[in-house]
FILUMDO-38329 format. One record per residue (C-alpha): z, y, x; residue in three letters; residue number from 1. Coordinates in Angstrom, 2 decimals, decimal comma. Layout:
FILUMDO-38329
REC      zz      yy      xx resn resi
REC       Z       Y       X  ALA  NUM
...
***
This chain:
FILUMDO-38329
REC      zz      yy      xx resn resi
REC   -5,54   16,68   24,03  UNK    1
REC   -4,63   13,32   22,49  UNK    2
REC   -6,40   12,80   19,16  UNK    3
REC   -4,30   11,42   16,29  UNK    4
REC   -4,98    7,80   15,39  UNK    5
REC   -6,45    6,73   12,07  UNK    6
REC   -2,98    5,60   11,01  UNK    7
REC   -1,42    8,94   11,91  UNK    8
REC   -4,14   10,75    9,97  UNK    9
REC   -3,71    8,44    6,98  UNK   10
REC    0,07    8,93    7,04  UNK   11
REC   -0,42   12,71    6,94  UNK   12
REC   -2,14   12,40    3,54  UNK   13
REC   -0,80   11,12    0,23  UNK   14
REC   -2,08    8,53   -2,22  UNK   15
REC   -3,41   11,17   -4,60  UNK   16
REC   -5,64   12,67   -1,92  UNK   17
REC   -6,84    9,29   -0,64  UNK   18
REC   -7,57    8,21   -4,22  UNK   19
REC   -9,61   11,38   -4,75  UNK   20
REC  -11,57   10,73   -1,56  UNK   21
REC  -12,38    7,21   -2,73  UNK   22
REC  -13,49    8,64   -6,10  UNK   23
REC  -15,88   11,06   -4,42  UNK   24
REC  -17,34    8,18   -2,38  UNK   25
REC  -17,56    5,78   -5,31  UNK   26
REC  -15,27    3,26   -3,60  UNK   27
REC  -12,54    1,10   -5,18  UNK   28
REC   -9,06    1,10   -3,67  UNK   29
REC   -6,61    2,94   -5,90  UNK   30
REC   -4,29    0,68   -7,91  UNK   31
REC   -1,99    1,06  -10,87  UNK   32
REC    1,43   -0,56  -11,14  UNK   33
REC    2,25   -1,19   -7,46  UNK   34
REC    5,09    1,28   -7,11  UNK   35
REC    8,19    1,70   -4,91  UNK   36
REC   10,94   -0,75   -5,88  UNK   37
REC   13,63    1,50   -4,44  UNK   38
REC   13,50    5,15   -3,35  UNK   39
REC   11,70    4,09   -0,20  UNK   40
REC    9,61    6,18    2,19  UNK   41
REC    5,85    6,36    2,26  UNK   42
REC    4,14    3,67    4,32  UNK   43
REC    0,74    3,59    6,02  UNK   44
REC   -0,53    0,61    7,98  UNK   45
REC   -2,98   -2,26    8,33  UNK   46
REC   -3,03   -5,12    5,87  UNK   47
REC   -1,79   -8,60    6,68  UNK   48
REC   -2,95  -10,44    3,57  UNK   49
REC   -1,07  -13,32    1,94  UNK   50
REC   -2,00  -15,35   -1,14  UNK   51
REC    0,71  -17,10   -3,16  UNK   52
REC    0,48  -19,55   -6,03  UNK   53
REC    2,61  -21,86   -8,21  UNK   54
REC    4,15  -24,86   -6,46  UNK   55
REC    2,42  -28,05   -7,63  UNK   56
REC    4,81  -30,69   -6,28  UNK   57
REC    8,44  -31,12   -5,29  UNK   58
REC    7,85  -31,58   -1,57  UNK   59
REC    9,92  -29,22    0,63  UNK   60
REC    7,91  -26,88    2,83  UNK   61
REC    7,98  -23,78    5,00  UNK   62
REC    9,21  -20,81    2,98  UNK   63
REC    6,40  -18,57    1,76  UNK   64
REC    5,42  -15,54    3,90  UNK   65
REC    7,69  -16,54    6,79  UNK   66
REC    4,82  -17,88    9,00  UNK   67
REC    2,99  -14,56    8,68  UNK   68
REC    6,11  -12,58    9,60  UNK   69
REC    6,72  -14,82   12,62  UNK   70
REC    3,13  -14,32   13,84  UNK   71
REC    3,18  -10,48   13,83  UNK   72
REC    2,91   -8,95   17,32  UNK   73
REC    2,03   -5,29   16,60  UNK   74
REC    3,83   -2,43   14,84  UNK   75
REC    1,03   -1,45   12,45  UNK   76
REC    1,36   -4,20    9,83  UNK   77
REC    1,93   -3,94    6,08  UNK   78
REC    2,33   -7,25    4,26  UNK   79
REC   -0,07   -7,35    1,30  UNK   80
REC    1,10  -10,16   -0,96  UNK   81
REC   -1,05  -11,37   -3,88  UNK   82
REC   -0,79  -14,16   -6,42  UNK   83
REC    2,75  -13,60   -7,59  UNK   84
REC    3,97  -15,56  -10,60  UNK   85
REC    5,34  -13,46  -13,47  UNK   86
REC    9,11  -13,10  -13,24  UNK   87
REC    9,42  -15,10  -10,00  UNK   88
REC   10,38  -13,42   -6,74  UNK   89
REC    7,87  -13,03   -3,91  UNK   90
REC   10,27  -11,21   -1,59  UNK   91
REC   13,95  -10,98   -0,65  UNK   92
REC   16,43   -9,54    1,80  UNK   93
REC   16,21  -12,32    4,41  UNK   94
REC   12,47  -11,78    4,70  UNK   95
REC   13,09   -8,01    4,78  UNK   96
REC   15,44   -8,40    7,75  UNK   97
REC   12,95  -10,64    9,55  UNK   98
REC   10,13   -8,16    8,88  UNK   99
REC   12,25   -5,28   10,17  UNK  100
REC   12,92   -7,19   13,38  UNK  101
REC    9,14   -7,59   13,77  UNK  102
REC    8,56   -3,83   13,19  UNK  103
REC    6,53   -4,50   10,04  UNK  104
REC    6,09   -1,26    8,11  UNK  105
REC    6,63   -2,57    4,59  UNK  106
REC    5,50   -4,97    1,88  UNK  107
REC    3,20   -4,43   -1,09  UNK  108
REC    3,53   -7,19   -3,67  UNK  109
REC    1,31   -7,86   -6,67  UNK  110
REC    4,41   -9,39   -8,18  UNK  111
REC    8,18   -8,89   -8,13  UNK  112
REC   11,03   -8,89   -5,62  UNK  113
REC   14,66  -10,00   -5,66  UNK  114
REC   17,54   -8,78   -3,48  UNK  115
REC   16,11   -5,27   -3,61  UNK  116
REC   19,49   -3,81   -2,62  UNK  117
REC   19,26   -5,78    0,60  UNK  118
REC   15,86   -4,29    1,43  UNK  119
REC   17,16   -0,82    0,61  UNK  120
REC   20,28   -1,30    2,74  UNK  121
REC   18,15   -1,74    5,87  UNK  122
REC   15,54    0,86    4,87  UNK  123
REC   12,71   -1,65    4,44  UNK  124
REC   10,00   -0,33    2,06  UNK  125
REC    8,97   -2,65   -0,78  UNK  126
REC    6,30   -1,80   -3,33  UNK  127
REC    5,45   -4,01   -6,28  UNK  128
REC    5,52   -4,49  -10,04  UNK  129
REC    9,26   -4,87  -10,55  UNK  130
REC   12,45   -6,71   -9,67  UNK  131
REC   13,99  -10,03  -10,65  UNK  132
REC   16,77  -12,38   -9,57  UNK  133
REC   14,76  -15,62   -9,90  UNK  134
REC   14,08  -17,36   -6,60  UNK  135
REC   10,64  -18,45   -5,42  UNK  136
REC   12,09  -21,68   -4,01  UNK  137
REC   10,51  -24,74   -5,68  UNK  138
REC    8,42  -22,41   -7,84  UNK  139
REC    5,98  -20,46   -5,62  UNK  140
REC    4,25  -21,39   -2,35  UNK  141
REC    2,02  -19,68    0,17  UNK  142
REC   -1,59  -20,76   -0,34  UNK  143
REC   -3,25  -18,99    2,60  UNK  144
REC   -3,15  -15,85    4,73  UNK  145
REC   -5,60  -13,57    6,51  UNK  146
REC   -8,20  -13,96    3,73  UNK  147
REC   -9,37  -11,48    1,08  UNK  148
REC   -6,93  -11,11   -1,83  UNK  149
REC   -6,96   -9,36   -5,20  UNK  150
REC   -4,32   -6,64   -5,57  UNK  151
REC   -4,18   -5,07   -9,03  UNK  152
REC   -7,93   -5,57   -9,33  UNK  153
REC   -8,80   -4,35   -5,82  UNK  154
REC  -10,14   -6,70   -3,16  UNK  155
REC   -8,18   -6,26    0,08  UNK  156
REC   -9,25   -7,76    3,40  UNK  157
REC   -7,18   -8,46    6,49  UNK  158
REC   -6,92   -5,24    8,55  UNK  159
REC   -7,88   -2,91    5,71  UNK  160
REC   -5,79    0,26    5,58  UNK  161
REC   -2,86    0,69    3,20  UNK  162
REC   -1,03    3,81    2,05  UNK  163
REC    1,80    3,73   -0,49  UNK  164
REC    4,13    6,43   -1,78  UNK  165
REC    5,94    7,42   -4,98  UNK  166
REC    2,64    7,63   -6,90  UNK  167
REC    1,63    4,08   -6,01  UNK  168
REC   -0,57    2,16   -3,58  UNK  169
REC   -4,12    2,68   -2,29  UNK  170
REC   -6,21    0,39   -0,08  UNK  171
REC   -9,05    1,64    2,14  UNK  172
REC  -11,71   -0,71    3,55  UNK  173
REC  -11,54   -0,89    7,33  UNK  174
REC  -15,26   -0,06    7,58  UNK  175
REC  -14,81    3,17    5,58  UNK  176
REC  -11,63    4,59    7,08  UNK  177
REC  -13,21    7,39    9,14  UNK  178
REC  -15,31    8,60    6,20  UNK  179
REC  -12,34    8,47    3,81  UNK  180
REC  -10,05   10,27    6,25  UNK  181
REC  -12,54   13,04    6,96  UNK  182
REC  -13,09   13,66    3,27  UNK  183
REC   -9,37   13,28    2,46  UNK  184
REC   -8,46   15,91    5,03  UNK  185
REC  -11,05   18,24    3,52  UNK  186
REC   -9,64   17,66    0,04  UNK  187
REC   -6,10   18,33    1,26  UNK  188
REC   -7,12   21,64    2,83  UNK  189
REC   -9,02   22,68   -0,28  UNK  190
REC   -6,16   21,77   -2,61  UNK  191
REC   -3,67   23,65   -0,44  UNK  192
REC   -5,90   26,69   -0,89  UNK  193
REC   -6,05   26,15   -4,65  UNK  194
REC   -2,25   26,03   -4,87  UNK  195
REC   -2,05   29,24   -2,85  UNK  196
REC   -4,59   30,89   -5,15  UNK  197
REC   -2,59   30,00   -8,28  UNK  198
REC    0,61   31,27   -6,71  UNK  199
REC   -1,17   34,52   -5,85  UNK  200
REC   -2,07   35,03   -9,50  UNK  201
REC   -5,64   33,72   -9,80  UNK  202
REC   -6,22   32,16  -13,25  UNK  203
REC   -5,70   28,40  -13,11  UNK  204
REC   -8,76   27,87  -15,32  UNK  205
REC  -10,86   29,33  -12,51  UNK  206
REC   -9,01   27,56   -9,72  UNK  207
REC   -9,32   24,13  -11,38  UNK  208
REC  -12,89   24,51  -12,62  UNK  209
REC  -15,05   21,47  -11,89  UNK  210
REC  -17,24   23,49   -9,55  UNK  211
REC  -14,23   24,03   -7,27  UNK  212
REC  -13,82   20,28   -6,87  UNK  213
REC  -17,54   19,71   -6,45  UNK  214
REC  -17,44   22,20   -3,59  UNK  215
REC  -15,09   19,88   -1,71  UNK  216
REC  -17,68   17,13   -1,44  UNK  217
REC  -20,37   19,67   -0,66  UNK  218
REC  -18,23   21,15    2,11  UNK  219
***
Protein backbone atom coordinates (compact mmCIF):
# COMPACT_ATOMS: atom_id res chain seq x y z
CA UNK A 1 0.00 0.00 0.00
CA UNK A 2 1.37 3.42 -0.96
CA UNK A 3 1.65 5.70 2.07
CA UNK A 4 0.41 9.29 1.64
CA UNK A 5 3.13 11.92 1.41
CA UNK A 6 3.63 14.61 4.02
CA UNK A 7 2.03 17.09 1.64
CA UNK A 8 -1.01 14.88 1.10
CA UNK A 9 -1.39 14.47 4.86
CA UNK A 10 -1.00 18.20 5.43
CA UNK A 11 -3.58 18.97 2.74
CA UNK A 12 -6.07 16.65 4.46
CA UNK A 13 -6.00 18.88 7.57
CA UNK A 14 -7.01 22.51 7.98
CA UNK A 15 -5.21 25.51 9.44
CA UNK A 16 -7.17 25.34 12.70
CA UNK A 17 -6.00 21.79 13.37
CA UNK A 18 -2.40 22.49 12.38
CA UNK A 19 -2.41 25.60 14.58
CA UNK A 20 -3.69 23.52 17.50
CA UNK A 21 -0.95 20.95 16.95
CA UNK A 22 1.68 23.68 17.00
CA UNK A 23 0.14 25.03 20.23
CA UNK A 24 0.38 21.64 21.90
CA UNK A 25 4.04 21.39 20.86
CA UNK A 26 4.91 24.95 21.85
CA UNK A 27 5.96 25.84 18.31
CA UNK A 28 5.37 29.10 16.41
CA UNK A 29 3.82 28.99 12.94
CA UNK A 30 0.26 30.28 13.00
CA UNK A 31 -0.17 33.80 11.62
CA UNK A 32 -2.84 36.47 11.69
CA UNK A 33 -3.79 38.63 8.73
CA UNK A 34 -2.54 36.49 5.82
CA UNK A 35 -5.91 35.58 4.34
CA UNK A 36 -7.28 34.59 0.91
CA UNK A 37 -7.48 37.57 -1.44
CA UNK A 38 -10.21 35.94 -3.50
CA UNK A 39 -12.41 32.91 -2.77
CA UNK A 40 -9.48 30.66 -3.56
CA UNK A 41 -8.93 27.02 -2.63
CA UNK A 42 -6.80 25.76 0.22
CA UNK A 43 -3.12 25.32 -0.59
CA UNK A 44 -0.46 23.10 0.97
CA UNK A 45 3.14 23.04 -0.20
CA UNK A 46 6.80 23.77 0.45
CA UNK A 47 8.06 27.31 0.89
CA UNK A 48 10.14 29.13 -1.69
CA UNK A 49 11.08 32.22 0.30
CA UNK A 50 11.49 35.69 -1.18
CA UNK A 51 12.45 38.94 0.57
CA UNK A 52 11.42 42.28 -0.93
CA UNK A 53 12.34 45.83 0.02
CA UNK A 54 12.00 49.46 -1.13
CA UNK A 55 13.87 50.38 -4.31
CA UNK A 56 16.81 52.65 -3.45
CA UNK A 57 17.77 53.90 -6.91
CA UNK A 58 16.27 54.48 -10.34
CA UNK A 59 18.24 51.80 -12.16
CA UNK A 60 16.06 49.35 -14.14
CA UNK A 61 16.32 45.72 -13.08
CA UNK A 62 14.77 42.28 -13.29
CA UNK A 63 11.19 42.37 -12.04
CA UNK A 64 10.80 41.14 -8.48
CA UNK A 65 9.93 37.44 -7.92
CA UNK A 66 10.31 36.54 -11.60
CA UNK A 67 13.75 34.85 -11.16
CA UNK A 68 12.31 32.58 -8.46
CA UNK A 69 9.34 31.62 -10.63
CA UNK A 70 11.65 30.86 -13.57
CA UNK A 71 13.84 28.61 -11.40
CA UNK A 72 11.02 26.34 -10.11
CA UNK A 73 11.28 22.74 -11.35
CA UNK A 74 8.89 20.85 -9.03
CA UNK A 75 5.14 20.99 -8.41
CA UNK A 76 5.26 21.37 -4.62
CA UNK A 77 6.16 25.07 -4.32
CA UNK A 78 4.33 27.89 -2.54
CA UNK A 79 5.87 31.34 -2.95
CA UNK A 80 6.34 32.92 0.49
CA UNK A 81 6.90 36.62 -0.08
CA UNK A 82 8.06 38.90 2.77
CA UNK A 83 9.05 42.54 3.05
CA UNK A 84 6.13 44.11 1.25
CA UNK A 85 5.79 47.89 1.36
CA UNK A 86 2.46 49.19 2.68
CA UNK A 87 0.03 49.90 -0.15
CA UNK A 88 2.42 48.76 -2.90
CA UNK A 89 1.76 45.60 -4.89
CA UNK A 90 3.94 42.51 -4.48
CA UNK A 91 2.00 40.39 -6.96
CA UNK A 92 -0.03 40.63 -10.17
CA UNK A 93 -1.70 38.66 -12.92
CA UNK A 94 1.35 38.30 -15.19
CA UNK A 95 3.29 36.66 -12.36
CA UNK A 96 0.21 34.54 -11.58
CA UNK A 97 0.12 33.24 -15.15
CA UNK A 98 3.86 32.49 -15.07
CA UNK A 99 3.49 30.70 -11.73
CA UNK A 100 0.59 28.63 -13.05
CA UNK A 101 2.69 27.56 -16.03
CA UNK A 102 5.36 26.40 -13.55
CA UNK A 103 2.77 24.43 -11.49
CA UNK A 104 3.37 26.60 -8.42
CA UNK A 105 0.61 25.99 -5.89
CA UNK A 106 0.03 29.56 -4.75
CA UNK A 107 1.50 32.69 -3.20
CA UNK A 108 1.45 33.92 0.39
CA UNK A 109 2.37 37.59 0.65
CA UNK A 110 3.14 39.59 3.78
CA UNK A 111 1.88 42.54 1.78
CA UNK A 112 -0.71 43.29 -0.90
CA UNK A 113 -1.53 42.25 -4.46
CA UNK A 114 -2.89 44.00 -7.53
CA UNK A 115 -4.73 42.48 -10.51
CA UNK A 116 -6.48 40.07 -8.16
CA UNK A 117 -9.21 39.45 -10.74
CA UNK A 118 -6.52 38.15 -13.07
CA UNK A 119 -5.30 35.64 -10.48
CA UNK A 120 -8.87 34.57 -9.79
CA UNK A 121 -9.64 34.17 -13.50
CA UNK A 122 -6.97 31.47 -13.84
CA UNK A 123 -7.66 29.90 -10.41
CA UNK A 124 -4.31 30.90 -8.91
CA UNK A 125 -4.47 31.11 -5.08
CA UNK A 126 -3.17 34.31 -3.50
CA UNK A 127 -3.07 34.94 0.24
CA UNK A 128 -1.98 38.21 1.78
CA UNK A 129 -2.98 41.34 3.69
CA UNK A 130 -5.10 43.04 1.04
CA UNK A 131 -5.35 44.40 -2.48
CA UNK A 132 -4.19 47.56 -4.23
CA UNK A 133 -3.77 48.96 -7.73
CA UNK A 134 -0.34 50.55 -7.14
CA UNK A 135 2.47 48.92 -9.10
CA UNK A 136 5.72 47.68 -7.56
CA UNK A 137 7.69 48.96 -10.56
CA UNK A 138 10.27 51.58 -9.48
CA UNK A 139 9.07 51.20 -5.89
CA UNK A 140 9.88 47.67 -4.65
CA UNK A 141 12.71 45.27 -5.52
CA UNK A 142 13.66 41.71 -4.68
CA UNK A 143 16.41 41.68 -2.06
CA UNK A 144 17.13 37.94 -1.86
CA UNK A 145 15.53 34.51 -2.07
CA UNK A 146 15.94 31.11 -0.45
CA UNK A 147 16.82 32.66 2.93
CA UNK A 148 14.78 32.83 6.16
CA UNK A 149 12.07 35.50 6.11
CA UNK A 150 9.65 36.97 8.63
CA UNK A 151 5.97 36.40 7.80
CA UNK A 152 3.55 38.09 10.19
CA UNK A 153 6.04 37.52 13.00
CA UNK A 154 6.88 33.91 12.08
CA UNK A 155 10.31 32.93 10.78
CA UNK A 156 9.94 30.82 7.63
CA UNK A 157 12.81 28.91 6.04
CA UNK A 158 13.17 27.62 2.50
CA UNK A 159 11.39 24.23 2.24
CA UNK A 160 9.28 24.70 5.37
CA UNK A 161 5.69 23.51 4.98
CA UNK A 162 2.82 25.89 4.27
CA UNK A 163 -0.94 25.44 4.62
CA UNK A 164 -3.44 28.21 3.91
CA UNK A 165 -7.22 28.25 3.82
CA UNK A 166 -10.13 30.58 4.61
CA UNK A 167 -8.98 30.93 8.25
CA UNK A 168 -5.50 32.08 7.28
CA UNK A 169 -1.96 30.76 6.89
CA UNK A 170 0.22 28.45 9.00
CA UNK A 171 3.89 27.56 8.53
CA UNK A 172 5.44 24.32 9.84
CA UNK A 173 9.21 23.88 10.23
CA UNK A 174 10.55 21.21 7.90
CA UNK A 175 12.24 19.44 10.83
CA UNK A 176 8.94 19.16 12.74
CA UNK A 177 6.54 18.11 9.99
CA UNK A 178 6.15 14.44 10.98
CA UNK A 179 5.50 15.31 14.63
CA UNK A 180 3.01 18.04 13.71
CA UNK A 181 1.18 15.81 11.23
CA UNK A 182 0.90 12.90 13.65
CA UNK A 183 -0.51 15.14 16.36
CA UNK A 184 -2.72 17.05 13.90
CA UNK A 185 -4.28 13.83 12.67
CA UNK A 186 -4.96 12.82 16.27
CA UNK A 187 -6.57 16.18 16.98
CA UNK A 188 -8.75 15.91 13.86
CA UNK A 189 -9.99 12.46 14.87
CA UNK A 190 -10.70 13.62 18.42
CA UNK A 191 -12.55 16.73 17.27
CA UNK A 192 -14.65 14.72 14.83
CA UNK A 193 -15.67 12.60 17.80
CA UNK A 194 -16.50 15.69 19.85
CA UNK A 195 -18.74 17.03 17.09
CA UNK A 196 -20.49 13.66 16.90
CA UNK A 197 -20.98 13.67 20.67
CA UNK A 198 -22.61 17.13 20.63
CA UNK A 199 -24.89 16.13 17.79
CA UNK A 200 -25.88 13.03 19.75
CA UNK A 201 -26.99 15.20 22.67
CA UNK A 202 -24.02 15.15 25.06
CA UNK A 203 -23.73 18.50 26.91
CA UNK A 204 -21.26 20.79 25.15
CA UNK A 205 -19.83 21.87 28.51
CA UNK A 206 -18.67 18.28 29.00
CA UNK A 207 -17.51 17.79 25.43
CA UNK A 208 -15.42 20.97 25.41
CA UNK A 209 -14.00 20.64 28.92
CA UNK A 210 -10.26 21.27 29.09
CA UNK A 211 -9.62 17.68 30.10
CA UNK A 212 -11.00 16.53 26.74
CA UNK A 213 -8.39 18.58 24.92
CA UNK A 214 -5.62 17.52 27.27
CA UNK A 215 -6.49 13.93 26.44
CA UNK A 216 -5.55 14.58 22.81
CA UNK A 217 -1.93 15.26 23.66
CA UNK A 218 -1.90 12.39 26.11
CA UNK A 219 -3.29 10.05 23.44
